[in-house]
mmJSON file of the N, C-alpha and C atoms, coordinates in Angstrom:
{"data_MODEL":{"atom_site":{
"group_PDB":["ATOM","ATOM","ATOM","ATOM","ATOM","ATOM","ATOM","ATOM","ATOM","ATOM","ATOM","ATOM","ATOM","ATOM","ATOM","ATOM","ATOM","ATOM","ATOM","ATOM","ATOM","ATOM","ATOM","ATOM","ATOM","ATOM","ATOM","ATOM","ATOM","ATOM","ATOM","ATOM","ATOM","ATOM","ATOM","ATOM","ATOM","ATOM","ATOM","ATOM","ATOM","ATOM","ATOM","ATOM","ATOM","ATOM","ATOM","ATOM","ATOM","ATOM","ATOM","ATOM","ATOM","ATOM","ATOM","ATOM","ATOM","ATOM","ATOM","ATOM","ATOM","ATOM","ATOM","ATOM","ATOM","ATOM","ATOM","ATOM","ATOM","ATOM","ATOM","ATOM","ATOM","ATOM","ATOM","ATOM","ATOM","ATOM","ATOM","ATOM","ATOM","ATOM","ATOM","ATOM","ATOM","ATOM","ATOM","ATOM","ATOM","ATOM","ATOM","ATOM","ATOM","ATOM","ATOM","ATOM","ATOM","ATOM","ATOM","ATOM","ATOM","ATOM","ATOM","ATOM","ATOM","ATOM","ATOM","ATOM","ATOM","ATOM","ATOM","ATOM","ATOM","ATOM","ATOM","ATOM","ATOM","ATOM","ATOM","ATOM","ATOM","ATOM","ATOM","ATOM","ATOM","ATOM","ATOM","ATOM","ATOM","ATOM","ATOM","ATOM","ATOM","ATOM","ATOM","ATOM","ATOM","ATOM","ATOM","ATOM","ATOM","ATOM","ATOM","ATOM","ATOM","ATOM","ATOM","ATOM","ATOM","ATOM","ATOM","ATOM","ATOM","ATOM","ATOM","ATOM","ATOM","ATOM","ATOM","ATOM","ATOM","ATOM","ATOM","ATOM","ATOM","ATOM","ATOM","ATOM","ATOM","ATOM","ATOM","ATOM","ATOM","ATOM","ATOM","ATOM","ATOM"],
"id":[1,2,3,4,5,6,7,8,9,10,11,12,13,14,15,16,17,18,19,20,21,22,23,24,25,26,27,28,29,30,31,32,33,34,35,36,37,38,39,40,41,42,43,44,45,46,47,48,49,50,51,52,53,54,55,56,57,58,59,60,61,62,63,64,65,66,67,68,69,70,71,72,73,74,75,76,77,78,79,80,81,82,83,84,85,86,87,88,89,90,91,92,93,94,95,96,97,98,99,100,101,102,103,104,105,106,107,108,109,110,111,112,113,114,115,116,117,118,119,120,121,122,123,124,125,126,127,128,129,130,131,132,133,134,135,136,137,138,139,140,141,142,143,144,145,146,147,148,149,150,151,152,153,154,155,156,157,158,159,160,161,162,163,164,165,166,167,168,169,170,171,172,173,174,175,176,177],
"type_symbol":["N","C","C","N","C","C","N","C","C","N","C","C","N","C","C","N","C","C","N","C","C","N","C","C","N","C","C","N","C","C","N","C","C","N","C","C","N","C","C","N","C","C","N","C","C","N","C","C","N","C","C","N","C","C","N","C","C","N","C","C","N","C","C","N","C","C","N","C","C","N","C","C","N","C","C","N","C","C","N","C","C","N","C","C","N","C","C","N","C","C","N","C","C","N","C","C","N","C","C","N","C","C","N","C","C","N","C","C","N","C","C","N","C","C","N","C","C","N","C","C","N","C","C","N","C","C","N","C","C","N","C","C","N","C","C","N","C","C","N","C","C","N","C","C","N","C","C","N","C","C","N","C","C","N","C","C","N","C","C","N","C","C","N","C","C","N","C","C","N","C","C","N","C","C","N","C","C"],
"label_atom_id":["N","CA","C","N","CA","C","N","CA","C","N","CA","C","N","CA","C","N","CA","C","N","CA","C","N","CA","C","N","CA","C","N","CA","C","N","CA","C","N","CA","C","N","CA","C","N","CA","C","N","CA","C","N","CA","C","N","CA","C","N","CA","C","N","CA","C","N","CA","C","N","CA","C","N","CA","C","N","CA","C","N","CA","C","N","CA","C","N","CA","C","N","CA","C","N","CA","C","N","CA","C","N","CA","C","N","CA","C","N","CA","C","N","CA","C","N","CA","C","N","CA","C","N","CA","C","N","CA","C","N","CA","C","N","CA","C","N","CA","C","N","CA","C","N","CA","C","N","CA","C","N","CA","C","N","CA","C","N","CA","C","N","CA","C","N","CA","C","N","CA","C","N","CA","C","N","CA","C","N","CA","C","N","CA","C","N","CA","C","N","CA","C","N","CA","C","N","CA","C","N","CA","C","N","CA","C"],
"label_alt_id":[null,null,null,null,null,null,null,null,null,null,null,null,null,null,null,null,null,null,null,null,null,null,null,null,null,null,null,null,null,null,null,null,null,null,null,null,null,null,null,null,null,null,null,null,null,null,null,null,null,null,null,null,null,null,null,null,null,null,null,null,null,null,null,null,null,null,null,null,null,null,null,null,null,null,null,null,null,null,null,null,null,null,null,null,null,null,null,null,null,null,null,null,null,null,null,null,null,null,null,null,null,null,null,null,null,null,null,null,null,null,null,null,null,null,null,null,null,null,null,null,null,null,null,null,null,null,null,null,null,null,null,null,null,null,null,null,null,null,null,null,null,null,null,null,null,null,null,null,null,null,null,null,null,null,null,null,null,null,null,null,null,null,null,null,null,null,null,null,null,null,null,null,null,null,null,null,null],
"label_comp_id":["MET","MET","MET","PHE","PHE","PHE","GLY","GLY","GLY","PHE","PHE","PHE","GLU","GLU","GLU","TYR","TYR","TYR","THR","THR","THR","GLY","GLY","GLY","ILE","ILE","ILE","LEU","LEU","LEU","GLY","GLY","GLY","LEU","LEU","LEU","ILE","ILE","ILE","LEU","LEU","LEU","LEU","LEU","LEU","VAL","VAL","VAL","ALA","ALA","ALA","ASN","ASN","ASN","ILE","ILE","ILE","TRP","TRP","TRP","ALA","ALA","ALA","ILE","ILE","ILE","VAL","VAL","VAL","LYS","LYS","LYS","ILE","ILE","ILE","PHE","PHE","PHE","GLN","GLN","GLN","SER","SER","SER","GLY","GLY","GLY","ALA","ALA","ALA","THR","THR","THR","THR","THR","THR","GLY","GLY","GLY","SER","SER","SER","LYS","LYS","LYS","VAL","VAL","VAL","LEU","LEU","LEU","TRP","TRP","TRP","ILE","ILE","ILE","VAL","VAL","VAL","LEU","LEU","LEU","ILE","ILE","ILE","LEU","LEU","LEU","LEU","LEU","LEU","LEU","LEU","LEU","PRO","PRO","PRO","VAL","VAL","VAL","ILE","ILE","ILE","GLY","GLY","GLY","LEU","LEU","LEU","ILE","ILE","ILE","LEU","LEU","LEU","TRP","TRP","TRP","PHE","PHE","PHE","LEU","LEU","LEU","MET","MET","MET","GLY","GLY","GLY","PRO","PRO","PRO","LYS","LYS","LYS"],
"label_asym_id":["A","A","A","A","A","A","A","A","A","A","A","A","A","A","A","A","A","A","A","A","A","A","A","A","A","A","A","A","A","A","A","A","A","A","A","A","A","A","A","A","A","A","A","A","A","A","A","A","A","A","A","A","A","A","A","A","A","A","A","A","A","A","A","A","A","A","A","A","A","A","A","A","A","A","A","A","A","A","A","A","A","A","A","A","A","A","A","A","A","A","A","A","A","A","A","A","A","A","A","A","A","A","A","A","A","A","A","A","A","A","A","A","A","A","A","A","A","A","A","A","A","A","A","A","A","A","A","A","A","A","A","A","A","A","A","A","A","A","A","A","A","A","A","A","A","A","A","A","A","A","A","A","A","A","A","A","A","A","A","A","A","A","A","A","A","A","A","A","A","A","A","A","A","A","A","A","A"],
"label_entity_id":["1","1","1","1","1","1","1","1","1","1","1","1","1","1","1","1","1","1","1","1","1","1","1","1","1","1","1","1","1","1","1","1","1","1","1","1","1","1","1","1","1","1","1","1","1","1","1","1","1","1","1","1","1","1","1","1","1","1","1","1","1","1","1","1","1","1","1","1","1","1","1","1","1","1","1","1","1","1","1","1","1","1","1","1","1","1","1","1","1","1","1","1","1","1","1","1","1","1","1","1","1","1","1","1","1","1","1","1","1","1","1","1","1","1","1","1","1","1","1","1","1","1","1","1","1","1","1","1","1","1","1","1","1","1","1","1","1","1","1","1","1","1","1","1","1","1","1","1","1","1","1","1","1","1","1","1","1","1","1","1","1","1","1","1","1","1","1","1","1","1","1","1","1","1","1","1","1"],
"label_seq_id":[1,1,1,2,2,2,3,3,3,4,4,4,5,5,5,6,6,6,7,7,7,8,8,8,9,9,9,10,10,10,11,11,11,12,12,12,13,13,13,14,14,14,15,15,15,16,16,16,17,17,17,18,18,18,19,19,19,20,20,20,21,21,21,22,22,22,23,23,23,24,24,24,25,25,25,26,26,26,27,27,27,28,28,28,29,29,29,30,30,30,31,31,31,32,32,32,33,33,33,34,34,34,35,35,35,36,36,36,37,37,37,38,38,38,39,39,39,40,40,40,41,41,41,42,42,42,43,43,43,44,44,44,45,45,45,46,46,46,47,47,47,48,48,48,49,49,49,50,50,50,51,51,51,52,52,52,53,53,53,54,54,54,55,55,55,56,56,56,57,57,57,58,58,58,59,59,59],
"pdbx_PDB_ins_code":[null,null,null,null,null,null,null,null,null,null,null,null,null,null,null,null,null,null,null,null,null,null,null,null,null,null,null,null,null,null,null,null,null,null,null,null,null,null,null,null,null,null,null,null,null,null,null,null,null,null,null,null,null,null,null,null,null,null,null,null,null,null,null,null,null,null,null,null,null,null,null,null,null,null,null,null,null,null,null,null,null,null,null,null,null,null,null,null,null,null,null,null,null,null,null,null,null,null,null,null,null,null,null,null,null,null,null,null,null,null,null,null,null,null,null,null,null,null,null,null,null,null,null,null,null,null,null,null,null,null,null,null,null,null,null,null,null,null,null,null,null,null,null,null,null,null,null,null,null,null,null,null,null,null,null,null,null,null,null,null,null,null,null,null,null,null,null,null,null,null,null,null,null,null,null,null,null],
"Cartn_x":[210.378,210.931,212.24,212.445,213.857,214.78,214.254,215.136,216.237,215.56,216.679,217.786,217.484,218.671,219.595,219.207,220.176,220.881,220.171,220.894,221.909,221.724,222.718,223.808,223.747,224.767,225.697,224.905,225.782,226.481,225.906,226.524,227.989,227.701,228.849,229.97,229.477,230.552,231.259,230.506,230.992,231.997,231.643,232.463,233.991,233.728,235.008,235.857,235.334,235.948,236.601,236.002,236.505,237.76,237.596,238.639,239.95,239.587,240.654,241.433,240.688,241.255,242.101,241.587,242.403,243.74,243.585,244.934,245.843,245.429,246.19,246.835,246.109,246.447,247.686,247.489,248.6,249.94,249.817,250.743,251.31,250.788,251.485,252.658,253.228,254.534,254.173,252.909,252.417,252.849,252.719,253.14,251.991,252.522,251.616,250.28,250.399,249.278,248.408,248.832,248.111,247.36,247.996,247.333,246.114,246.369,245.349,244.152,244.414,243.407,242.567,243.204,242.333,241.552,242.285,241.517,240.212,240.327,239.252,238.282,238.679,237.729,236.8,237.493,236.894,235.842,236.304,235.479,234.203,234.465,233.388,232.31,232.782,232.041,232.485,231.865,232.498,232.162,230.969,230.814,231.712,231.681,232.172,233.701,234.027,235.47,236.213,235.535,236.155,236.283,235.175,235.397,236.363,236.409,237.532,238.958,239.032,240.413,240.799,239.755,239.937,240.39,239.78,240.161,241.23,241.556,242.751,243.832,243.442,244.51,245.745,245.584,246.691,247.198,248.478,249.133,249.894],
"Cartn_y":[124.297,125.708,125.881,125.431,125.54,124.469,123.245,122.057,122.568,123.424,123.85,124.69,125.5,126.383,125.572,124.542,123.732,122.807,122.326,121.508,122.328,123.428,124.318,124.767,124.786,125.101,123.804,122.669,121.57,121.155,121.498,121.127,121.949,123.127,124.081,123.812,123.231,122.835,121.53,120.565,119.497,119.727,120.746,121.099,121.521,122.528,123.096,122.063,121.095,120.006,119.203,118.81,118.06,118.754,120.175,120.827,120.908,121.004,121.01,119.623,118.433,117.184,117.098,117.504,117.326,118.045,119.197,120.082,119.379,118.783,118.09,116.861,116.29,115.012,115.304,116.387,116.891,117.17,117.867,118.266,117.132,116.008,114.948,114.205,113.372,112.729,111.345,111.089,109.617,109.638,108.233,107.996,108.593,108.574,109.27,108.467,107.129,106.215,106.373,106.326,106.563,107.927,108.915,110.317,110.279,109.447,109.474,108.749,107.593,106.777,107.457,108.209,109.081,110.252,110.815,111.783,111.34,110.22,109.669,109.091,108.528,108.171,109.451,110.426,111.62,112.361,112.256,112.801,111.972,110.662,109.774,109.586,109.481,109.333,110.485,111.725,112.832,112.602,112.073,112.091,110.887,109.736,108.516,108.548,109.037,109.129,110.309,111.385,112.235,111.507,110.868,110.228,109.143,108.39,107.447,108.03,109.202,109.795,110.211,110.715,111.414,110.247,109.152,108.165,107.306,107.051,106.188,106.901,108.102,108.743,109.334,110.463,111.177,110.389,110.261,109.441,110.438],
"Cartn_z":[219.814,219.638,220.186,221.528,222.001,221.669,220.932,220.663,219.533,218.619,217.495,217.923,218.941,219.497,220.225,220.924,221.725,220.834,219.867,218.722,218.228,217.812,216.971,217.979,219.125,220.082,220.472,220.583,220.735,219.529,218.269,217.097,217.025,217.292,217.257,218.217,219.364,220.374,219.833,219.383,218.841,217.531,216.896,215.655,216.122,217.094,217.742,218.378,219.261,219.699,218.723,217.576,216.62,215.863,215.644,215.012,215.972,217.321,218.325,218.371,218.394,218.34,216.995,215.988,214.677,214.686,215.186,215.5,216.246,217.495,218.348,217.866,216.966,216.305,215.436,214.595,213.647,214.523,215.468,216.382,217.092,217.124,218.094,217.264,217.934,217.506,216.931,216.563,216.329,214.877,214.341,212.941,212.138,210.889,209.848,209.725,209.59,209.526,210.574,211.967,213.143,213.083,212.642,212.346,211.558,210.307,209.35,209.841,210.64,211.169,212.159,213.105,213.97,213.404,212.43,211.848,210.956,210.231,209.418,210.413,211.593,212.55,213.068,213.524,214.048,212.866,211.553,210.498,210.246,210.38,209.914,211.056,212.281,213.49,214.425,214.395,215.048,216.676,217.017,218.596,219.082,218.646,218.973,218.747,217.609,217.177,218.26,218.629,219.62,220.846,221.383,222.793,222.828,221.474,221.549,221.563,220.761,220.799,222.232,222.779,224.185,225.203,225.028,226.118,225.594,224.381,224.037,223.214,222.626,221.707,222.531,223.21,223.69,224.998,225.075,226.335,227.015],
"occupancy":[1.0,1.0,1.0,1.0,1.0,1.0,1.0,1.0,1.0,1.0,1.0,1.0,1.0,1.0,1.0,1.0,1.0,1.0,1.0,1.0,1.0,1.0,1.0,1.0,1.0,1.0,1.0,1.0,1.0,1.0,1.0,1.0,1.0,1.0,1.0,1.0,1.0,1.0,1.0,1.0,1.0,1.0,1.0,1.0,1.0,1.0,1.0,1.0,1.0,1.0,1.0,1.0,1.0,1.0,1.0,1.0,1.0,1.0,1.0,1.0,1.0,1.0,1.0,1.0,1.0,1.0,1.0,1.0,1.0,1.0,1.0,1.0,1.0,1.0,1.0,1.0,1.0,1.0,1.0,1.0,1.0,1.0,1.0,1.0,1.0,1.0,1.0,1.0,1.0,1.0,1.0,1.0,1.0,1.0,1.0,1.0,1.0,1.0,1.0,1.0,1.0,1.0,1.0,1.0,1.0,1.0,1.0,1.0,1.0,1.0,1.0,1.0,1.0,1.0,1.0,1.0,1.0,1.0,1.0,1.0,1.0,1.0,1.0,1.0,1.0,1.0,1.0,1.0,1.0,1.0,1.0,1.0,1.0,1.0,1.0,1.0,1.0,1.0,1.0,1.0,1.0,1.0,1.0,1.0,1.0,1.0,1.0,1.0,1.0,1.0,1.0,1.0,1.0,1.0,1.0,1.0,1.0,1.0,1.0,1.0,1.0,1.0,1.0,1.0,1.0,1.0,1.0,1.0,1.0,1.0,1.0,1.0,1.0,1.0,1.0,1.0,1.0],
"B_iso_or_equiv":[0.0,0.0,0.0,0.0,0.0,0.0,0.0,0.0,0.0,0.0,0.0,0.0,0.0,0.0,0.0,0.0,0.0,0.0,0.0,0.0,0.0,0.0,0.0,0.0,0.0,0.0,0.0,0.0,0.0,0.0,0.0,0.0,0.0,0.0,0.0,0.0,0.0,0.0,0.0,0.0,0.0,0.0,0.0,0.0,0.0,0.0,0.0,0.0,0.0,0.0,0.0,0.0,0.0,0.0,0.0,0.0,0.0,0.0,0.0,0.0,0.0,0.0,0.0,0.0,0.0,0.0,0.0,0.0,0.0,0.0,0.0,0.0,0.0,0.0,0.0,0.0,0.0,0.0,0.0,0.0,0.0,0.0,0.0,0.0,0.0,0.0,0.0,0.0,0.0,0.0,0.0,0.0,0.0,0.0,0.0,0.0,0.0,0.0,0.0,0.0,0.0,0.0,0.0,0.0,0.0,0.0,0.0,0.0,0.0,0.0,0.0,0.0,0.0,0.0,0.0,0.0,0.0,0.0,0.0,0.0,0.0,0.0,0.0,0.0,0.0,0.0,0.0,0.0,0.0,0.0,0.0,0.0,0.0,0.0,0.0,0.0,0.0,0.0,0.0,0.0,0.0,0.0,0.0,0.0,0.0,0.0,0.0,0.0,0.0,0.0,0.0,0.0,0.0,0.0,0.0,0.0,0.0,0.0,0.0,0.0,0.0,0.0,0.0,0.0,0.0,0.0,0.0,0.0,0.0,0.0,0.0,0.0,0.0,0.0,0.0,0.0,0.0],
"pdbx_formal_charge":[null,null,null,null,null,null,null,null,null,null,null,null,null,null,null,null,null,null,null,null,null,null,null,null,null,null,null,null,null,null,null,null,null,null,null,null,null,null,null,null,null,null,null,null,null,null,null,null,null,null,null,null,null,null,null,null,null,null,null,null,null,null,null,null,null,null,null,null,null,null,null,null,null,null,null,null,null,null,null,null,null,null,null,null,null,null,null,null,null,null,null,null,null,null,null,null,null,null,null,null,null,null,null,null,null,null,null,null,null,null,null,null,null,null,null,null,null,null,null,null,null,null,null,null,null,null,null,null,null,null,null,null,null,null,null,null,null,null,null,null,null,null,null,null,null,null,null,null,null,null,null,null,null,null,null,null,null,null,null,null,null,null,null,null,null,null,null,null,null,null,null,null,null,null,null,null,null],
"auth_seq_id":[1,1,1,2,2,2,3,3,3,4,4,4,5,5,5,6,6,6,7,7,7,8,8,8,9,9,9,10,10,10,11,11,11,12,12,12,13,13,13,14,14,14,15,15,15,16,16,16,17,17,17,18,18,18,19,19,19,20,20,20,21,21,21,22,22,22,23,23,23,24,24,24,25,25,25,26,26,26,27,27,27,28,28,28,29,29,29,30,30,30,31,31,31,32,32,32,33,33,33,34,34,34,35,35,35,36,36,36,37,37,37,38,38,38,39,39,39,40,40,40,41,41,41,42,42,42,43,43,43,44,44,44,45,45,45,46,46,46,47,47,47,48,48,48,49,49,49,50,50,50,51,51,51,52,52,52,53,53,53,54,54,54,55,55,55,56,56,56,57,57,57,58,58,58,59,59,59],
"auth_comp_id":["MET","MET","MET","PHE","PHE","PHE","GLY","GLY","GLY","PHE","PHE","PHE","GLU","GLU","GLU","TYR","TYR","TYR","THR","THR","THR","GLY","GLY","GLY","ILE","ILE","ILE","LEU","LEU","LEU","GLY","GLY","GLY","LEU","LEU","LEU","ILE","ILE","ILE","LEU","LEU","LEU","LEU","LEU","LEU","VAL","VAL","VAL","ALA","ALA","ALA","ASN","ASN","ASN","ILE","ILE","ILE","TRP","TRP","TRP","ALA","ALA","ALA","ILE","ILE","ILE","VAL","VAL","VAL","LYS","LYS","LYS","ILE","ILE","ILE","PHE","PHE","PHE","GLN","GLN","GLN","SER","SER","SER","GLY","GLY","GLY","ALA","ALA","ALA","THR","THR","THR","THR","THR","THR","GLY","GLY","GLY","SER","SER","SER","LYS","LYS","LYS","VAL","VAL","VAL","LEU","LEU","LEU","TRP","TRP","TRP","ILE","ILE","ILE","VAL","VAL","VAL","LEU","LEU","LEU","ILE","ILE","ILE","LEU","LEU","LEU","LEU","LEU","LEU","LEU","LEU","LEU","PRO","PRO","PRO","VAL","VAL","VAL","ILE","ILE","ILE","GLY","GLY","GLY","LEU","LEU","LEU","ILE","ILE","ILE","LEU","LEU","LEU","TRP","TRP","TRP","PHE","PHE","PHE","LEU","LEU","LEU","MET","MET","MET","GLY","GLY","GLY","PRO","PRO","PRO","LYS","LYS","LYS"],
"auth_asym_id":["A","A","A","A","A","A","A","A","A","A","A","A","A","A","A","A","A","A","A","A","A","A","A","A","A","A","A","A","A","A","A","A","A","A","A","A","A","A","A","A","A","A","A","A","A","A","A","A","A","A","A","A","A","A","A","A","A","A","A","A","A","A","A","A","A","A","A","A","A","A","A","A","A","A","A","A","A","A","A","A","A","A","A","A","A","A","A","A","A","A","A","A","A","A","A","A","A","A","A","A","A","A","A","A","A","A","A","A","A","A","A","A","A","A","A","A","A","A","A","A","A","A","A","A","A","A","A","A","A","A","A","A","A","A","A","A","A","A","A","A","A","A","A","A","A","A","A","A","A","A","A","A","A","A","A","A","A","A","A","A","A","A","A","A","A","A","A","A","A","A","A","A","A","A","A","A","A"],
"auth_atom_id":["N","CA","C","N","CA","C","N","CA","C","N","CA","C","N","CA","C","N","CA","C","N","CA","C","N","CA","C","N","CA","C","N","CA","C","N","CA","C","N","CA","C","N","CA","C","N","CA","C","N","CA","C","N","CA","C","N","CA","C","N","CA","C","N","CA","C","N","CA","C","N","CA","C","N","CA","C","N","CA","C","N","CA","C","N","CA","C","N","CA","C","N","CA","C","N","CA","C","N","CA","C","N","CA","C","N","CA","C","N","CA","C","N","CA","C","N","CA","C","N","CA","C","N","CA","C","N","CA","C","N","CA","C","N","CA","C","N","CA","C","N","CA","C","N","CA","C","N","CA","C","N","CA","C","N","CA","C","N","CA","C","N","CA","C","N","CA","C","N","CA","C","N","CA","C","N","CA","C","N","CA","C","N","CA","C","N","CA","C","N","CA","C","N","CA","C","N","CA","C","N","CA","C","N","CA","C"],
"pdbx_PDB_model_num":[1,1,1,1,1,1,1,1,1,1,1,1,1,1,1,1,1,1,1,1,1,1,1,1,1,1,1,1,1,1,1,1,1,1,1,1,1,1,1,1,1,1,1,1,1,1,1,1,1,1,1,1,1,1,1,1,1,1,1,1,1,1,1,1,1,1,1,1,1,1,1,1,1,1,1,1,1,1,1,1,1,1,1,1,1,1,1,1,1,1,1,1,1,1,1,1,1,1,1,1,1,1,1,1,1,1,1,1,1,1,1,1,1,1,1,1,1,1,1,1,1,1,1,1,1,1,1,1,1,1,1,1,1,1,1,1,1,1,1,1,1,1,1,1,1,1,1,1,1,1,1,1,1,1,1,1,1,1,1,1,1,1,1,1,1,1,1,1,1,1,1,1,1,1,1,1,1]
}}}
């Protein structure tokens, strides 16, 4: 019963974090190819892509 509620909240948090990361990627001074690569990675692998971007993306 409680599992669905927590899953929904975690999913919403993940969605907001992914949108925030994509906006930050668009605002960055990186090359277009690099931006596209990060955005595709975040869209295809939302959790892993977000973690990788957080650790390796912004400098």
